[in-house]
C-alpha positions in Angstrom: 0.0 0.0 0.0 1.4 3.4 -1.0 2.0 6.0 1.6 1.3 9.6 0.9 4.2 12.1 0.8 2.8 13.9 3.9 2.6 10.6 5.8 6.2 9.8 4.8 7.4 13.2 6.0 5.6 12.8 9.3 7.1 9.3 9.9 10.6 10.6 9.1 10.3 13.6 11.4 8.8 11.5 14.2 11.6 8.9 14.0 14.2 11.7 13.7 12.9 13.3 16.8 13.0 10.0 18.7 16.6 9.4 17.4 17.7 12.8 18.6 16.7 12.1 22.2 17.6 8.4 22.3 20.6 6.9 24.2 20.8 3.7 22.2 19.2 1.8 19.3 18.6 -1.8 18.6 17.5 -3.2 15.2 15.9 -6.6 14.7 14.3 -8.8 12.0 10.7 -9.7 12.9 9.9 -12.1 10.1 7.7 -14.9 11.3 6.6 -13.3 14.6 2.8 -13.5 15.2 0.7 -10.4 15.6 -0.1 -11.4 19.2 3.6 -11.6 20.1 4.3 -8.3 18.4 1.5 -6.7 20.4 3.0 -8.1 23.6 6.4 -6.7 22.6 5.0 -3.3 21.9 3.2 -3.3 25.3 6.4 -4.3 27.1 8.3 -1.6 25.2 5.9 1.1 26.3 6.2 -0.1 29.9 10.0 0.2 29.7 9.9 3.6 28.0 11.3 2.2 24.7 10.3 3.8 21.4 9.5 0.8 19.1 8.6 1.3 15.5 8.5 -0.7 12.2 9.6 1.7 9.5 10.5 1.2 5.8 14.2 1.1 5.4 14.3 4.1 2.9 12.4 6.2 5.4 14.5 5.1 8.3 17.7 6.0 6.4 16.4 9.5 5.9 15.2 9.7 9.5 18.6 8.8 11.1 20.6 11.0 8.8 22.5 13.6 10.7 22.0 11.9 14.0 24.4 9.7 16.0 22.5 6.6 14.7 23.5 7.3 11.1 25.8 4.3 11.4 22.8 1.9 11.3 22.1 2.6 7.6 24.4 -0.2 6.5 22.4 -2.9 8.2 19.0 -1.8 7.0 18.1 -4.8 4.9 14.8 -6.7 5.0 12.0 -6.1 7.5 13.3 -4.1 10.4 11.9 -3.1 13.8 13.7 -0.3 15.5 13.9 0.3 19.2 15.3 3.4 20.8 16.1 3.6 24.5 14.8 7.0 25.7 15.8 7.1 29.4 18.0 4.0 30.1 20.7 3.0 27.6 20.1 -0.7 28.2 16.2 -0.7 28.1 15.7 -1.5 24.4 18.4 -4.2 24.5 16.8 -5.9 27.5 13.3 -5.7 26.0 14.4 -7.2 22.6 16.8 -9.7 24.1 14.0 -11.1 26.4 11.6 -11.2 23.5 14.1 -13.0 21.2 14.5 -15.7 23.9 10.8 -16.5 23.7 10.5 -16.2 19.9 12.9 -18.1 17.7 11.9 -16.2 14.6 12.9 -12.9 16.1 16.5 -12.1 15.3 18.5 -9.1 16.6 20.5 -7.5 13.7 22.6 -4.8 15.3 22.8 -2.1 17.9 24.2 1.3 18.2 25.4 3.3 21.1 27.2 6.7 21.0 27.5 6.7 17.2 29.1 3.3 17.0 27.5 0.3 15.3 27.9 -3.0 17.2 27.2 -6.6 16.2 24.2 -8.4 17.6 26.5 -10.5 19.7 27.2 -7.4 21.9 23.5 -7.2 23.0 24.4 -8.8 26.3 26.9 -6.0 27.1 24.2 -3.4 26.6 21.4 -5.4 28.2 23.5 -5.8 31.4 24.0 -2.1 32.0 22.4 -1.1 35.2 19.3 1.0 35.2 19.4 4.6 36.6 18.1 3.5 40.0 20.6 0.6 40.2 23.5 2.9 39.2 22.4 5.4 41.9 22.2 2.7 44.6 25.7 1.4 43.5 27.1 4.9 43.8 25.5 5.5 47.2 26.9 2.2 48.6 30.4 3.1 47.4 30.0 6.6 49.0 28.7 5.1 52.2 31.3 2.4 52.6 34.2 4.7 54.0 31.8 6.3 56.5 30.5 3.0 57.7 34.1 1.6 58.1 35.1 4.7 60.1 32.1 4.4 62.4 32.9 0.7 63.0 36.6 1.5 63.7 35.6 4.3 66.2 33.2 2.0 67.9 35.8 -0.7 68.2 38.1 1.3 70.5 35.6 1.4 73.5 34.8 -2.2 72.9 38.4 -3.2 73.2 38.8 -1.3 76.4 35.7 -3.0 77.8 37.0 -6.4 76.8 40.4 -5.7 78.4 38.8 -4.5 81.7 36.6 -7.6 81.7 39.6 -9.9 81.1 41.5 -8.3 84.0 38.4 -8.7 86.2 38.1 -12.3 85.3 41.8 -12.9 86.0 41.5 -11.3 89.5 38.4 -13.3 90.2 40.2 -16.6 89.2 43.2 -15.7 91.3 41.2 -14.9 94.4 
């Protein structure tokens, strides 16, 4: 079915806007995936704040031109579903990786982070990145560790004195 020029321009501008604010992109081949499974994938993507879209390759090439995801143009062959991570760099990778585990027909083609095109085998690296909340908690635990150790050390001094006095008392009681 032919798409009108105005619709094409709208698709290109929408995808370009999503690409401009995205942190990472994942491309996959969705041939053979049922409509019900694709609906579940889209729902999961919305819940994880991932922009998911099926776009014609010619329109996608125009949409990502002059963005940091321009490098994905060389892998745009065949039916492609595009996922942009909007808030968490690993969100799109996690969503599509989990979906590909459940669906054998779904194949991840490539991914892009920071203007670099990566092979599909690198999906685990991106998917294992911590979320923003996880990164904050890791940072807070690293910042809290020295303070906790100092408090334990300062608390240990009176404890040692108390144990030494108790040992002397026990010695005198045994001697008497």
